[in-house]
C-alpha positions in Angstrom: 0.1 0.1 -0.1 1.3 3.4 -0.9 2.3 5.6 2.1 1.4 8.8 0.2 -1.7 9.2 2.3 0.4 9.7 5.4 2.0 13.0 4.1 -0.6 14.5 1.9 -2.1 17.6 3.3 -5.7 16.6 4.2 -5.9 13.0 5.3 -9.0 13.8 7.3 -10.8 15.0 4.5 -9.6 12.3 2.2 -11.1 9.8 4.7 -14.5 11.5 4.7 -14.5 11.6 0.9 -13.8 7.7 0.9 -16.6 7.2 3.4 -19.0 9.3 1.3 -18.3 7.2 -1.7 -18.8 4.0 0.1 -22.0 5.3 1.9 -23.3 6.1 -1.3 -22.4 2.5 -2.7 -23.2 0.3 0.2 -25.2 2.4 2.7 -23.9 3.6 6.2 -23.3 0.2 7.7 -22.1 -1.4 4.5 -18.4 -0.7 4.9 -15.5 -0.9 7.5 -13.0 1.7 8.8 -10.4 -0.5 6.9 -12.1 -0.3 3.6 -12.3 3.6 4.1 -8.6 3.6 4.8 -7.9 1.7 1.9 -9.8 3.8 -0.3 -8.0 6.8 1.2 -4.6 5.1 0.5 -3.7 4.6 4.2 -3.3 1.9 7.0 -6.3 1.4 9.1 -4.3 2.6 12.2 -4.1 5.9 10.5 -7.7 6.5 10.6 -7.9 6.5 14.3 -5.5 9.6 14.3 -8.6 11.6 13.2 -11.8 9.4 14.0 -12.5 7.1 17.0 -14.7 4.8 14.8 -17.0 4.6 11.9 -19.8 6.4 13.5 -17.5 9.5 14.0 -16.5 9.4 10.4 -20.0 9.3 9.3 -20.9 12.0 11.7 -18.2 14.2 10.1 -19.7 13.4 6.7 -23.1 14.5 7.8 -21.8 17.6 9.4 -20.3 18.6 6.1 -23.4 17.8 4.6 -25.5 19.9 6.7 -23.2 22.8 6.0 -23.8 22.4 2.2 -27.4 21.8 2.7 -27.8 24.9 4.9 -26.1 27.0 2.3 -28.3 25.7 -0.5 -31.4 26.4 1.6 -30.1 30.0 2.5 -29.4 30.8 -1.1 -32.8 29.4 -2.4 -34.7 31.5 0.2 -32.8 34.7 -0.6 -32.8 34.2 -4.3 -36.7 34.3 -4.5 -37.2 37.3 -2.3 -39.3 39.6 -2.1 -41.9 36.9 -2.9 -42.7 35.0 0.3 -44.3 32.3 -1.5 -41.6 31.9 -4.0 -39.0 31.8 -1.5 -40.8 29.2 0.6 -41.2 27.1 -2.7 -37.6 27.4 -3.5 -36.6 25.9 -0.1 -38.6 22.9 -0.8 -36.8 22.5 -4.3 -33.5 23.1 -2.9 -34.2 20.0 -0.6 -34.9 17.8 -3.8 -31.8 19.1 -5.5 -29.5 18.3 -2.6 -30.7 14.9 -2.1 -30.0 14.2 -5.9 -26.5 16.0 -6.0 -25.0 14.9 -2.6 -26.6 11.5 -2.0 -23.7 10.3 0.3 -24.1 13.3 2.4 -27.7 12.9 2.4 -27.6 9.2 3.5 -25.1 10.3 6.3 -27.5 13.0 7.5 -30.8 11.4 7.5 -30.3 7.4 7.2 -27.1 6.7 9.2 -28.7 6.9 12.6 -26.2 9.6 13.6 -27.8 11.9 16.1 -27.6 15.6 15.4 -26.8 16.3 19.2 -23.9 14.0 18.9 -22.0 17.3 19.3 -22.6 21.0 19.7 -21.1 21.7 16.1 -23.2 19.0 14.4 -26.5 20.3 16.2 -25.9 23.9 15.3 -25.2 23.4 11.8 -28.1 20.9 11.4 -30.6 23.5 13.0 -29.4 26.2 10.5 -31.4 24.6 7.6 -34.5 24.2 9.7 -34.2 27.9 10.7 -34.1 29.0 7.2 -37.3 26.9 6.3 -38.9 28.2 9.6 -38.2 31.9 8.6 -39.8 31.3 5.2 -42.8 29.9 6.8 -43.0 32.9 9.2 -42.8 35.3 6.2 -46.0 33.5 4.7 -48.1 34.3 7.7 -47.5 37.8 8.1 -50.8 38.9 6.6 -52.7 36.9 9.5 -53.5 38.2 12.7 -50.7 36.9 15.3 -53.4 35.1 17.4 -54.6 33.1 14.4 -51.2 32.3 12.8 -50.1 28.8 12.7 -46.9 28.2 14.3 -44.1 28.7 12.0 -42.1 25.6 13.5 -45.2 23.5 12.8 -45.5 24.6 9.2 -41.7 24.0 8.6 -41.9 20.5 10.3 -44.7 19.6 7.8 -42.9 20.8 4.7 -39.7 19.3 5.7 -41.5 15.9 6.2 -43.5 16.4 2.8 -40.0 17.1 1.2 -38.3 14.2 2.9 -41.0 11.8 1.8 -41.0 12.9 -1.9 -37.3 12.3 -2.0 -37.4 9.0 -0.4 -40.3 7.7 -2.6 -39.8 9.2 -6.1 -36.4 11.2 -6.2 -33.8 8.6 -5.4 -34.7 5.9 -7.9 -36.4 3.5 -5.3 -37.2 0.1 -6.8 -40.6 -0.1 -7.9 -41.4 3.5 -6.9 -41.8 5.3 -10.2 -43.2 8.7 -9.8 -46.3 9.4 -11.9 -45.2 13.0 -12.0 -42.0 14.7 -11.6 -40.9 15.1 -7.9 -40.6 18.8 -8.1 -44.2 18.9 -9.3 -45.4 16.7 -6.7 -43.9 18.7 -4.1 -45.0 22.0 -5.3 -48.5 20.9 -5.7 -48.5 19.4 -2.2 -47.0 22.5 -0.6 -49.9 24.5 -2.4 -52.6 22.4 -1.1 -51.1 22.5 2.4 -50.7 26.3 2.5 -54.1 26.9 1.0 -55.6 24.7 3.7 -53.9 26.8 6.4 -55.0 30.0 4.8 -51.4 31.1 4.2 -52.0 31.7 0.5 -55.0 32.8 -1.5 -57.0 30.0 -3.5 -55.8 31.3 -6.9 -52.1 32.0 -5.7 
């Protein structure tokens, strides 16, 4: 085995990249630390200089995923201002786009079993994307009297769940789960029905 991995400048990131590839191919429990080390070009012992186990390695992959995810959500929200509705819908589409473009990160974040409260850093960055969606939901309800507004946290949680469901069922090539419509259309129509039901947008919006 080449010892190049011992000396290159970012072994930690090389290990994360190797894990992301293996996660995408085999799932979060389908590889060993030794396999990640081999993919990165180092001995298994070298992994423990940076991570104390496979879960720690996956948690770092998840943290980096949440950083990318949060940036995408923030950009989607800001790029559709000043329309509260367009900004809100854009965050849903950003969820689908992230799952497609970064499948290894997505799996590490949402399917690996790694808890976001594993570390303060992971919890903080994981909550950032949700905060963007919650702000977008709050923007939509400004025309409703405060005492009649649905909680922004509830709205954002429902839309997050809807987005996640569309991704899992129709946006990741699940066997036997052919979508009758493009996933983006399914999500947009679902969001529209939900928001109209709450009175957050007009029936003809």
